[in-house]
Structures are given as C-alpha cells and as structure tokens.
C-alpha positions in Angstrom: -27.9 -21.6 -1.4 -31.6 -20.1 -1.8 -34.3 -21.3 0.5 -37.1 -22.3 -0.5 -40.9 -23.8 1.6 -42.5 -26.4 0.4 -46.3 -26.5 1.3 -48.5 -29.6 1.1 -52.2 -29.4 1.7 -55.6 -31.8 2.2 -58.5 -30.3 -0.5 -59.7 -29.5 2.8 -57.4 -27.7 3.1 -55.4 -29.6 6.5 -51.9 -28.2 6.4 -49.7 -31.9 5.4 -46.0 -30.4 5.7 -44.5 -27.7 5.5 -40.9 -27.8 5.2 -37.7 -25.5 3.9 -35.2 -27.1 1.2 -32.2 -24.7 1.1 -30.8 -25.2 -3.0 -28.7 -23.4 -5.9 -31.4 -22.7 -7.6 -35.3 -22.8 -8.3 -33.9 -26.0 -10.7 -32.5 -28.2 -8.5 -35.3 -27.2 -5.8 -38.1 -28.4 -8.1 -36.1 -32.0 -7.8 -35.7 -31.9 -4.1 -39.6 -30.6 -3.4 -40.4 -33.2 -5.6 -37.7 -35.8 -4.4 -39.2 -34.9 -1.4 -43.5 -35.1 -2.4 -42.8 -39.1 -4.0 -40.9 -40.0 -0.7 -44.3 -38.7 1.0 -46.8 -40.4 -1.4 -47.8 -36.3 -1.6 -47.4 -35.9 -5.1 -51.1 -35.2 -6.1 -52.3 -33.1 -3.3 -52.1 -30.2 -3.6 -48.7 -27.9 -3.6 -46.7 -25.7 -3.5 -43.0 -24.3 -3.6 -41.7 -20.7 -3.0 -39.2 -18.5 -2.9 -39.2 -14.8 -1.5 -42.7 -14.2 -3.2 -41.9 -16.1 -5.6 -43.8 -19.4 -6.5 -41.8 -21.7 -8.3 -44.2 -24.6 -8.3 -47.8 -25.1 -7.7 -50.0 -28.4 -8.5 -53.9 -28.5 -7.3 
C-alpha cells in the first residue's frame, strides 16, 4: 500500500483540499483522487496527486 497526497488550489493560490490517499498502485490512486475531486466539485480546479517525490497527476 502506497501513500499519496491530493492537493487542490484556487487560482488565487488558496488551498482548498489536502488529503492523503492510500492505494495499491498509481492507477488506483488516480481513480480514488478523481472520485474525490468529482465528489467535491474540484475537478476543474488546479490539483495534483503525488507519491514520495513522484508527480502522478496534475491539472491546472
């Protein structure tokens, strides 16, 4: 199990969400992050998903 960090920002730089996600693979983490973004209506906000220095997903 790997630990990932999902972070969402407003265009002003304000932090909207910072949440840990545990997943068995990068793909599973992407799916969990996308679900979380959709649930909170943050899918169009700037967001990133990282794991131990590795950028997994980014949207600006």
